[in-house]
C-alpha positions as CSV (number, residue, x, y, z in Angstrom):
1,M,-11.8,-7.7,32.0
2,E,-12.8,-4.1,32.7
3,A,-13.5,-1.6,29.9
4,Q,-10.6,0.7,29.2
5,Q,-10.8,4.3,28.1
6,H,-8.2,5.5,25.7
7,R,-6.9,9.1,25.8
8,L,-4.1,10.8,23.8
9,R,-2.2,13.6,25.4
10,R,-2.7,16.9,23.6
11,T,0.9,17.0,22.5
12,D,0.8,13.5,21.0
13,Y,-2.6,14.2,19.4
14,C,-1.2,17.3,17.7
15,R,1.9,15.6,16.6
16,L,0.0,12.7,15.1
17,L,-2.2,15.1,13.1
18,R,1.1,16.5,11.7
19,G,2.2,13.1,10.5
20,E,4.7,12.7,13.4
21,G,4.5,11.1,16.8
22,G,7.2,9.4,18.9
23,P,7.3,6.2,20.9
24,D,5.0,7.6,23.6
25,A,2.3,8.3,21.1
26,V,2.7,4.9,19.5
27,A,2.4,3.2,22.9
28,L,-1.0,5.0,23.3
29,L,-2.0,3.9,19.8
30,S,-0.9,0.3,20.6
31,A,-3.1,0.3,23.7
32,G,-6.0,1.2,21.5
33,E,-5.1,-1.6,19.1
34,R,-5.0,-4.0,22.0
35,S,-8.6,-3.2,22.8
36,W,-9.6,-3.3,19.2
37,R,-8.1,-6.8,18.9
38,L,-9.7,-8.2,22.0
39,L,-13.1,-6.8,20.8
40,L,-12.5,-8.5,17.5
41,L,-11.8,-11.8,19.1
42,R,-14.9,-11.4,21.3
43,A,-17.0,-10.7,18.2
44,L,-15.7,-13.8,16.6
45,A,-16.5,-15.9,19.6
46,D,-20.0,-14.5,19.8
47,A,-20.6,-14.9,16.0
48,T,-19.5,-18.6,16.0
49,D,-21.7,-19.2,19.1
50,A,-24.6,-17.6,17.4
51,A,-24.1,-19.6,14.2
52,A,-25.2,-23.0,15.5
53,D,-24.4,-24.6,12.2
54,T,-20.7,-23.5,12.1
55,P,-19.0,-26.7,11.0
56,N,-16.0,-28.2,12.9
57,G,-14.9,-30.6,10.1
58,P,-12.2,-32.9,11.5
59,L,-11.4,-30.5,14.3
60,P,-12.7,-30.4,17.9
61,A,-15.5,-28.0,18.9
62,L,-14.5,-24.4,18.9
63,R,-15.2,-24.2,22.6
64,D,-12.3,-26.5,23.2
65,G,-10.0,-24.0,21.5
66,W,-11.3,-21.1,23.5
67,R,-10.9,-23.1,26.7
68,L,-7.2,-23.9,25.9
69,L,-6.6,-20.3,25.0
70,T,-8.2,-19.1,28.3
71,R,-6.2,-21.6,30.3
72,A,-2.9,-20.4,28.6
73,W,-3.8,-16.8,29.3
74,G,-4.4,-17.5,33.0
75,T,-0.9,-19.1,33.2
76,A,1.1,-16.6,31.1
77,P,-1.0,-13.5,30.4
78,V,1.9,-11.3,29.1
79,E,3.1,-13.9,26.6
80,V,-0.3,-14.9,25.4
81,E,-1.5,-11.4,25.0
82,R,1.5,-10.6,22.9
83,L,0.6,-13.6,20.7
84,L,-3.0,-12.3,20.4
85,L,-1.7,-9.0,19.2
86,Y,0.5,-10.6,16.6
87,P,-0.5,-9.1,13.2
88,A,-1.5,-12.4,11.5
89,V,-3.8,-13.3,14.4
90,G,-5.7,-10.1,13.7
91,T,-5.9,-10.8,10.0
92,W,-7.2,-14.3,10.8
93,A,-9.8,-13.1,13.3
94,A,-11.1,-10.4,11.0
95,H,-11.3,-12.7,7.9
96,A,-12.9,-15.6,9.9
97,L,-15.5,-13.2,11.3
98,R,-16.4,-12.0,7.8
99,R,-16.7,-15.6,6.6
100,V,-19.0,-16.5,9.5
101,R,-21.1,-13.4,8.8
102,G,-21.1,-14.1,5.0
103,T,-19.5,-10.8,4.0
104,A,-16.3,-12.3,2.6
105,P,-15.7,-14.9,0.0
106,G,-13.2,-17.8,0.4
107,D,-12.2,-21.0,-1.2
108,S,-11.3,-22.6,2.2
109,P,-14.0,-24.7,4.0
110,L,-15.4,-22.6,6.9
111,W,-14.1,-25.1,9.5
112,A,-10.6,-24.5,8.3
113,E,-11.0,-20.7,8.8
114,T,-12.7,-20.8,12.2
115,G,-10.7,-23.8,13.3
116,H,-7.5,-21.8,13.0
117,L,-8.5,-20.8,16.5
118,H,-7.1,-24.2,17.7
119,A,-3.7,-23.3,16.1
120,V,-3.7,-19.9,18.0
121,A,-4.6,-21.7,21.2
122,A,-1.8,-24.2,20.6
123,S,0.7,-21.4,20.2
124,A,-0.6,-19.8,23.4
125,A,-0.3,-23.1,25.3
126,V,3.2,-23.6,24.1
127,L,4.2,-20.1,25.2
128,A,2.6,-20.8,28.6
129,G,4.5,-24.1,29.0
130,L,1.3,-26.2,29.3
131,D,0.8,-29.9,28.6
132,F,-2.0,-30.3,26.1
133,R,-3.3,-32.1,23.1
134,I,-5.4,-30.5,20.4
135,S,-6.0,-30.9,16.6
136,V,-5.2,-28.0,14.3
137,P,-5.9,-27.4,10.6
138,V,-3.5,-28.6,7.9
139,R,-3.6,-26.3,4.9
140,D,-1.8,-27.1,1.7
141,G,0.4,-29.6,3.6
142,W,1.4,-27.2,6.4
143,A,0.4,-27.1,10.0
144,V,1.3,-23.6,11.3
145,L,1.3,-22.3,14.9
146,P,1.0,-18.5,14.7
147,G,4.0,-16.6,16.0
148,L,6.1,-19.7,16.3
149,G,6.5,-21.6,13.0
150,G,5.2,-24.6,11.2
151,A,5.8,-28.0,9.8
152,R,5.0,-29.9,6.6
153,V,2.6,-32.6,7.5
154,E,1.4,-35.4,5.3
155,A,-2.4,-35.7,5.6
156,T,-5.2,-37.2,3.6
157,G,-8.2,-35.2,2.5
158,G,-6.8,-32.8,-0.1
159,R,-5.7,-29.3,0.6
160,W,-7.4,-29.1,4.0
161,A,-7.0,-31.7,6.8
162,A,-6.1,-31.8,10.5
163,T,-3.2,-33.1,12.6
164,E,-2.5,-33.2,16.4
165,V,-0.3,-30.9,18.4
166,V,0.9,-32.6,21.6
167,A,3.0,-31.0,24.3
168,V,4.3,-33.0,27.3
169,A,6.9,-31.6,29.7
170,G,8.1,-29.0,27.1
171,D,8.4,-31.5,24.3
172,V,6.1,-30.2,21.5
173,R,5.2,-32.2,18.4
174,V,3.2,-31.0,15.5
175,G,2.0,-34.2,13.8
176,P,5.2,-36.3,13.6
177,V,7.5,-33.2,13.7
178,R,9.2,-32.2,16.9
179,M,9.3,-28.4,17.4
180,G,12.9,-27.2,16.9
181,A,14.1,-30.4,15.2
182,D,14.4,-31.3,11.6
183,G,11.3,-30.6,9.6
184,W,10.3,-27.7,11.9
185,H,10.4,-24.2,10.2
186,G,10.7,-21.7,13.0
187,L,10.0,-18.0,12.3
188,R,13.3,-16.1,11.9
189,E,14.0,-12.5,13.0
190,L,15.4,-9.4,11.4
191,R,17.7,-7.8,14.0
192,A,19.2,-4.4,14.3
193,E,20.3,-2.3,17.3
194,G,17.0,-1.1,18.9
195,C,14.6,-3.1,16.8
196,T,13.8,-6.8,16.1
197,L,11.1,-7.9,13.7
198,V,9.7,-11.3,12.9
199,L,10.3,-12.4,9.3
200,D,7.0,-14.3,8.7
201,D,7.1,-16.4,5.5
202,I,4.7,-19.2,6.5
203,D,1.6,-18.0,8.5
204,P,-1.4,-18.6,6.2
205,Y,-2.8,-15.2,7.3
206,R,0.4,-13.2,6.9
207,G,-0.8,-11.6,3.6
208,L,-3.3,-9.2,5.3
209,R,-6.4,-10.6,3.5
210,G,-7.4,-14.2,2.9
211,P,-5.2,-17.2,3.6
212,Q,-2.3,-18.1,1.4
213,V,0.2,-20.9,1.0
214,P,3.3,-20.8,3.1
215,E,6.4,-19.9,1.1
216,P,9.5,-20.4,3.3
217,L,12.6,-18.6,2.2
218,G,15.6,-20.7,1.5
219,T,17.8,-18.1,3.2
220,A,17.0,-14.8,4.9
221,D,20.6,-13.5,4.7
222,R,19.8,-10.7,2.2
223,W,16.7,-9.6,4.1
224,A,18.7,-9.5,7.4
225,G,21.6,-7.5,5.9
226,L,19.3,-5.0,4.2
227,F,17.2,-4.6,7.4
228,A,20.3,-3.9,9.5
229,E,21.5,-1.3,7.1
230,A,18.1,0.3,6.6
231,W,17.6,0.6,10.4
232,R,21.0,2.2,10.8
233,L,20.0,4.7,8.2
234,L,16.7,5.5,9.9
235,V,18.3,5.8,13.3
236,R,20.9,8.2,11.9
237,D,18.5,10.4,9.9
238,D,15.3,10.3,12.0
239,P,15.9,8.7,15.4
240,E,12.4,9.6,16.7
241,T,10.7,7.9,13.8
242,A,13.0,4.9,14.3
243,Q,12.1,4.6,18.0
244,A,8.4,5.0,17.2
245,A,8.6,2.3,14.5
246,A,10.5,0.0,16.8
247,A,7.6,0.3,19.3
248,G,4.9,-0.4,16.7
249,L,6.2,-2.8,14.1
250,R,6.1,-6.5,14.7
251,S,6.7,-8.4,11.5
252,V,7.8,-8.2,7.9
253,V,6.2,-10.5,5.4
254,P,8.6,-11.1,2.5
255,R,7.5,-11.2,-1.1
256,P,9.5,-11.8,-4.2
257,R,11.6,-9.0,-5.6
258,S,9.7,-6.8,-8.1
259,E,11.0,-4.7,-10.9
260,R,13.6,-2.1,-10.0
261,Y,12.1,1.1,-8.6
262,R,8.7,-0.6,-8.5
263,P,8.6,-2.0,-4.9
264,H,5.3,-3.5,-3.7
265,S,4.3,-3.1,-0.1
266,A,1.1,-3.2,1.9
267,S,-0.4,-3.0,5.4
268,S,-3.8,-3.4,7.0
269,G,-5.9,-2.1,9.8
270,D,-6.6,-5.7,10.9
271,A,-2.9,-6.4,11.3
272,F,-1.3,-3.6,13.2
273,G,2.5,-3.8,13.0
274,A,2.9,-6.0,9.9
275,V,4.6,-4.8,6.7
276,V,4.2,-6.9,3.5
277,A,7.1,-6.0,1.3
278,S,8.8,-7.2,-1.9
279,E,12.5,-7.8,-1.5
280,P,14.0,-4.3,-1.6
281,D,16.4,-3.1,-4.2
282,D,18.6,-1.6,-1.5
283,A,18.6,-0.5,2.2
284,E,17.4,3.0,1.4
285,Q,14.3,1.6,-0.4
286,F,13.7,-0.8,2.5
287,A,13.9,2.1,5.0
288,C,11.4,4.2,3.0
289,T,9.1,1.2,2.8
290,L,9.1,0.8,6.6
291,V,8.4,4.5,7.0
292,H,5.6,4.4,4.4
293,E,3.8,1.4,6.0
294,F,4.3,2.6,9.5
295,Q,2.5,5.8,8.6
296,H,-0.4,3.7,7.5
297,H,-0.4,1.8,10.8
298,K,-0.3,5.0,12.8
299,L,-3.2,6.6,11.0
300,G,-5.2,3.3,11.0
301,A,-4.8,3.1,14.8
302,F,-5.7,6.8,15.1
303,M,-8.8,6.2,13.1
304,H,-9.8,3.4,15.4
305,L,-10.0,6.0,18.1
306,F,-11.2,9.1,16.2
307,T,-13.5,9.7,13.2
308,L,-11.9,11.6,10.3
309,Y,-14.6,11.1,7.7
310,E,-18.2,9.8,7.5
311,D,-18.7,6.5,5.8
312,G,-20.5,6.1,2.5
313,G,-20.6,8.1,-0.6
314,P,-19.5,7.3,-4.2
315,E,-16.9,10.0,-4.5
316,R,-13.6,9.0,-6.0
317,F,-10.4,11.1,-5.9
318,Y,-7.1,11.5,-7.7
319,A,-4.3,9.6,-5.9
320,P,-0.9,10.5,-7.4
321,W,0.6,7.2,-6.3
322,R,-2.1,5.0,-7.7
323,D,-3.3,4.1,-11.2
324,D,-6.9,4.0,-10.1
325,P,-9.3,6.6,-8.4
326,R,-9.5,6.2,-4.7
327,P,-12.3,6.6,-2.1
328,L,-12.0,9.2,0.6
329,G,-10.7,6.9,3.3
330,G,-8.1,5.4,1.0
331,L,-6.9,8.8,0.0
332,L,-6.5,10.0,3.6
333,Q,-4.4,6.9,4.2
334,G,-2.4,7.7,1.1
335,V,-1.6,11.4,1.9
336,Y,-0.6,10.4,5.4
337,A,1.7,7.7,4.2
338,F,3.3,9.8,1.4
339,F,3.8,12.7,3.8
340,G,6.1,10.3,5.7
341,V,7.7,9.3,2.4
342,T,8.3,13.0,1.6
343,R,9.8,13.6,5.0
344,F,12.0,10.6,4.6
345,W,13.5,11.8,1.2
346,R,13.9,15.3,2.6
347,R,16.6,14.0,4.9
348,R,18.4,12.0,2.2
349,H,21.1,13.1,-0.2
350,G,21.8,12.4,-3.8
351,E,20.0,13.1,-7.1
352,L,17.5,10.3,-6.8
353,A,16.6,11.4,-3.3
354,Q,16.1,15.0,-4.5
355,F,13.9,13.7,-7.3
356,E,11.7,11.7,-4.8
357,Y,11.5,14.6,-2.5
358,A,10.4,17.0,-5.1
359,L,8.0,14.6,-6.7
360,W,6.2,13.5,-3.5
361,R,6.0,16.9,-1.8
362,E,4.2,18.2,-5.0
363,Q,2.0,15.1,-5.5
364,T,1.0,14.8,-1.9
365,L,0.1,18.5,-1.8
366,T,-2.0,18.0,-5.0
367,A,-3.9,15.1,-3.3
368,L,-4.5,17.2,-0.2
369,H,-5.9,20.1,-2.2
370,G,-8.1,17.6,-4.0
371,I,-9.8,16.4,-0.8
372,R,-9.9,19.6,1.3
373,A,-13.5,20.4,0.3
374,A,-14.8,16.8,0.6
375,H,-18.1,17.2,2.4
376,R,-17.7,13.9,4.3
377,L,-14.6,15.0,6.1
378,T,-15.2,15.6,9.8
379,P,-13.7,18.8,11.4
380,L,-10.9,16.5,12.7
381,G,-10.3,15.2,9.2
382,R,-10.0,18.8,8.0
383,D,-7.6,19.5,10.8
384,L,-5.4,16.6,9.6
385,V,-5.6,17.8,6.0
386,D,-4.7,21.3,7.0
387,E,-1.8,20.3,9.2
388,L,-0.2,18.1,6.5
389,T,-0.8,20.8,3.9
390,R,0.8,23.5,6.1
391,C,3.9,21.3,6.7
392,L,4.3,20.4,3.0
393,A,3.7,24.0,1.8
394,A,6.5,25.2,4.1
395,W,8.9,22.7,2.2
396,R,7.7,23.6,-1.3
397,D,10.3,26.3,-1.9
398,E,13.3,24.3,-0.6
399,P,15.7,24.0,-3.5
400,V,16.7,20.8,-5.3
401,G,19.0,20.3,-8.2
402,A,17.8,21.4,-11.6
403,R,17.9,18.0,-13.2
404,A,16.0,16.3,-10.3
405,R,13.5,19.2,-10.2
406,D,12.8,19.0,-13.9
407,A,12.5,15.2,-13.8
408,A,10.0,15.4,-10.9
409,A,7.9,18.0,-12.7
410,L,7.8,15.8,-15.7
411,A,6.8,12.8,-13.7
412,A,4.1,14.7,-11.8
413,A,2.6,16.2,-14.9
414,D,2.7,12.9,-16.7
415,H,0.9,11.0,-14.0
416,R,-1.9,13.6,-13.5
417,A,-2.5,14.0,-17.2
418,T,-2.5,10.3,-17.9
419,W,-4.8,9.6,-15.0
420,R,-7.3,12.2,-16.2
421,A,-7.1,10.8,-19.7
422,Y,-8.1,7.4,-18.4
423,H,-10.5,8.2,-15.6
424,V,-12.3,11.5,-16.3
425,Q,-15.3,11.4,-18.6
426,P,-16.2,14.8,-20.0
427,P,-19.8,15.9,-20.4
428,A,-21.1,14.5,-23.7
429,D,-23.0,17.7,-24.6
430,A,-19.9,19.9,-24.0
431,V,-17.8,17.6,-26.3
432,A,-20.4,17.8,-29.0
433,R,-20.6,21.6,-28.8
434,A,-16.8,21.9,-28.9
435,A,-16.7,19.6,-32.0
436,R,-19.3,21.7,-33.8
437,S,-17.5,24.9,-32.8
438,Y,-14.2,23.6,-34.1
439,C,-15.7,22.9,-37.5
440,T,-17.3,26.4,-37.8
441,A,-15.3,28.8,-35.5
442,G,-12.4,29.5,-37.8
443,S,-9.8,31.4,-35.7
444,T,-12.1,31.9,-32.7
445,P,-10.7,30.0,-29.6
446,L,-12.6,27.1,-28.2
447,V,-13.5,27.4,-24.5
448,L,-13.0,24.5,-22.1
449,P,-16.2,23.7,-20.0
450,S,-16.1,24.8,-16.4
451,A,-17.5,21.4,-15.3
452,D,-14.6,19.0,-14.7
453,G,-16.4,15.8,-15.8
454,A,-17.2,12.6,-13.9
455,I,-14.6,10.2,-12.6
456,V,-15.3,6.8,-14.2
457,P,-12.7,4.2,-13.3
458,A,-11.1,2.5,-16.3
459,K,-8.4,0.0,-16.8
460,S,-5.0,1.5,-17.7
461,R,-3.0,-0.3,-20.3
462,R,0.2,-0.1,-18.3
463,G,1.5,1.4,-15.0
464,L,1.1,5.1,-14.9
465,D,4.5,5.3,-13.3
466,T,6.3,3.9,-16.4
467,R,7.9,7.1,-17.5
468,A,8.8,8.0,-13.9
469,V,10.6,4.7,-13.6
470,L,12.6,5.5,-16.7
471,L,13.4,8.9,-15.2
472,R,14.7,7.2,-12.0
473,R,16.9,4.9,-14.1
474,L,18.1,7.8,-16.1
475,L,19.1,9.8,-13.0
476,V,21.0,6.9,-11.4
477,D,22.3,4.9,-14.4
478,G,22.1,6.5,-17.7
479,A,22.9,10.2,-17.9
480,D,25.7,9.7,-20.4
481,D,25.4,5.9,-21.0
482,S,24.2,5.1,-24.5
483,A,24.4,1.4,-23.7
484,W,21.9,1.9,-21.0
485,Q,19.5,3.7,-23.4
486,G,19.8,0.8,-25.7
487,T,18.4,-1.6,-23.1
488,A,16.2,0.7,-21.0
489,V,12.9,0.0,-22.8
490,G,13.2,-3.7,-22.3
491,A,14.2,-3.2,-18.7
492,V,11.1,-1.2,-17.7
493,E,7.8,-3.0,-18.1
494,G,5.4,-1.0,-20.3
495,A,8.1,1.4,-21.7
496,R,8.2,2.3,-25.4
497,T,10.8,3.9,-27.5
498,E,8.9,7.2,-27.5
499,D,8.9,7.3,-23.7
500,L,12.7,6.9,-23.7
501,A,12.9,9.7,-26.4
502,L,10.8,11.9,-24.2
503,V,12.8,11.5,-21.0
504,T,16.2,11.7,-22.7
505,G,15.3,14.9,-24.5
506,D,14.6,13.8,-28.1
507,H,11.4,15.7,-28.1
508,D,10.9,15.8,-31.9
509,A,11.0,12.0,-32.1
510,A,8.7,11.7,-29.1
511,R,6.2,14.2,-30.6
512,A,6.1,12.4,-33.9
513,C,5.6,8.9,-32.3
514,F,2.9,10.2,-29.9
515,T,1.1,12.0,-32.7
516,D,1.1,8.8,-34.8
517,R,-0.4,6.8,-32.0
518,V,-3.1,9.4,-31.4
519,L,-4.1,9.3,-35.0
520,R,-4.5,5.5,-34.9
521,G,-7.3,5.7,-32.3
522,P,-8.1,6.6,-28.7
523,D,-4.9,6.2,-26.6
524,P,-4.9,8.1,-23.3
525,D,-1.3,7.5,-22.6
526,A,-0.3,8.9,-26.1
527,W,-2.3,12.1,-25.5
528,S,-0.4,12.8,-22.2
529,G,2.9,11.9,-23.9
530,L,2.1,14.3,-26.7
531,G,1.4,17.1,-24.2
532,L,4.7,16.5,-22.4
533,A,6.6,16.6,-25.7
534,L,4.9,19.8,-26.7
535,R,5.6,21.4,-23.3
536,A,9.3,20.6,-23.7
537,Q,9.2,22.4,-27.1
538,G,7.4,25.4,-25.6
539,H,4.3,24.8,-27.7
540,P,1.1,26.6,-26.6
541,A,-1.0,23.5,-27.1
542,A,0.8,21.7,-24.2
543,D,-1.1,23.4,-21.4
544,V,-4.6,22.2,-22.4
545,L,-3.3,18.7,-23.2
546,L,-1.8,18.4,-19.7
547,R,-4.6,20.1,-17.9
548,R,-7.6,18.6,-19.7
549,P,-6.4,15.8,-21.9
550,E,-9.6,13.8,-21.6
551,F,-11.6,16.6,-23.2
552,V,-9.4,17.2,-26.1
553,M,-9.2,13.4,-26.6
554,A,-13.0,13.1,-26.6
555,V,-13.4,16.0,-29.0
556,H,-10.9,14.5,-31.4
557,A,-12.8,11.2,-31.3
558,E,-16.0,13.1,-32.2
559,L,-14.3,14.8,-35.1
560,G,-12.5,11.8,-36.5
561,R,-8.9,10.6,-36.8
562,D,-8.0,12.9,-39.7
563,V,-8.0,16.0,-37.5
564,D,-4.5,17.2,-36.5
565,P,-4.4,16.7,-32.7
566,V,-1.9,19.5,-32.1
567,R,-3.9,22.0,-34.1
568,L,-7.0,20.9,-32.2
569,A,-5.4,21.3,-28.8
570,A,-4.0,24.7,-29.9
571,A,-7.6,25.9,-30.7
572,F,-8.6,25.8,-27.0
573,R,-8.2,28.7,-24.6
574,C,-7.3,27.7,-21.1
């Protein structure tokens, strides 16, 4: 196979830098991903050849799998290449390569990881219509053929064993189970006009990292209905994005439903086209998730062709959609994805949509400003940051309703302040000086240090989005519903009564509760909550508590619990 050079047209290149790109651009990115996948498979073949001690366990030699795969490719190249580009095949190849090289842990025996090649080859041979016989791994009682489905197989040997796949004249058996008959679990599809995705609930490598147990859904009806509705929504609101996503996405990996307004989703550069998603609350959320993860795929494929930043470096940055500090590459992925999220909500209507739009345009801009000066960004990386910033800045003054605007401002300030209180460690000498000055300065204002402090990741006690989830529920369900307020704290994991008081406007009660928590000991979340309550009351101490809560908290700890936290915060000059 000859080497292939990949080029993006100038128009597609510029549109991708702006977070956009239609089906033509995605086709070019997909071509790059094809080369990336084939190189990955070649690297795995070379690594297993070089590792003379790679075990086979109960399976045939790996060269037998490569031979069957090559034979299938020669017979049906289009079908087999489509299989090799299936997302879970990429996850397997990348994980197996890391296992062979010793750079990834795993509780599976190595032969079960590398021997998944035989399952890939069996799938390819089935698609090519070949007669063949080969043994494949059995993991946790399942024998799975990537892209096709799987069967439960009784096997001795514990969690990992082997069984034969035999095909004769189109009749395929996986162990004792005939493909398509009882006992066979074929992969189902999510269908909408213009797009069909595989719903993959059994491939052991569907989860984007290491292998996991198959979890077949009893019924896919709700997923199918939500997908059809979500796709209609995308086609109506943003037909170009819908067409691009249809050209790039291949599979959805279903996960159990999570708490309302806290969907979980993921994607990986090893698995172009796969979206792992918790069962959506509704079609609108599903559509937003597809946009979000497709943005990750576009940038991941772009970064396989172009360099946006230099590897290495310990820097960590504020990511307004995460509880933890993020490295530069992760934050670039985040701003690109949440640019797409912002654009999605910009086209939607309703108070919740206005809240999401106002929140994410502000938070994404905050993250972009935070990395603009990162020294490891390449010139192309700065171009991307500048293009996204320019687009978002142009939207910043677009009006939203007052209630949604105020709720978004509260959520943004809350997340930033709480994140700082957890993860920013102020200079110890500056804290000590401020404590001494507070004891002796009288009415002289204390000055915040110019140095911002070091980012030291810490474990948060609850999700930093807790009050934002309460705000979403309030906007949708509870504006005038006292019954909702009576159950809201229990319905949102991590929520407390003072959080509810804050978001529903009982600022005196919220202030009293947060103050009491602060006086009981270091509590980052209480300091940011106190700042939010004070801001709602127009108190001058609010500014410093929301801008530099970590410093006031550290000085308070130095002085002791008896010091009034509001009086201390008011002593600082911003």
